[in-house]
C-alpha positions, 0 to 999 in steps of 0.5 A: 898821823901815827894814831891814823896808821896804828887804827889802820893796822888794827882794823887789818888785823881784825878783819884779816888776821884775828879771824885765823888765828885759832886755826894758824897756831893749829896748823903751826903746832901740827907742823911742830909736832910732825917734823918733832916726830921726824927728828925723833925717829929719823933725825934731820933727814927725815925732817927735810923729806918732811917738809911738803910739796915745794921741797924735794930731799936728796942727800945731801941737797935740799931742792926747793921750788923757788919762783926766781931763776934756778940757783945753787945756794950753799951753806957753808956751815951757816946752818939753816933756819926752817920758818913754817908760815901759815900765810905762806900759801905758795913757794917758799921764800929764802934769804940769799944773802950769803952773809946773813944766817939762811932762813927758808921760810915755807908753807907748812901742811894745813887744813882750811876752816872750811875743810871737808867734814870739819864741823859738819855735825855735832853728833859725832861729839857725843862719842867723846863722852868715854874716857878713852877718848878723853885720854887720848885728846888730852895726849894730842895737845903736845901731838902723839903718834897712834902708838903714844895714843895707845899707850897713854890710853891703856889700848890697842893700837887697833883700838886707838886707830878707832878712836882717833878716827872718831875724834877726827871726824868731830874736827876734834884732832888732826891726822898727818902721816910722817913716814911710816907713823901717823901724828895727831894733833889738836885742833882750835875745837879739841883745845876749846873743848879740853878748857871747858866752858868758862875758859873757851874764846 
């Protein structure tokens, strides 16, 4: 009986989750990088202001679009653990028990595998043979702003913007605006390119 359940779970994982593993990991890596930049440049207030369309930060209250009835949830000094979940596609979910640590599970910003233009042409990949774009692609592995990429590659911000456009059009990085900055992170395809043919997969 337990073997049947375990086998069923393995089959479900292979069919429903494994095909999206790289995309979900890229999505969460992007969320972490963007919110890390928000905290670095604007503190917790900017982080809370960039949690997505289902939340609205009006200090000192975080308004969350929740499917249940309207209510106020006071933290009482407990803090708030933010958990981005790739499989949370609708309204955020939170724990309402005042005796437990408060957790907010929410849907991160995402690009789906069938986003327009993603992997639609191999021609833009030819532009990646230059040293500057290779340096910038490597720098996006941990998330970087346009200015950070410019410094990493030793080019102007304007030139960095042109290079990131080429990388993005090739499906190798994704870019997301966070306040006045744009944060760039690597996609699964870009990560596979960095790993090389012997380590891809």
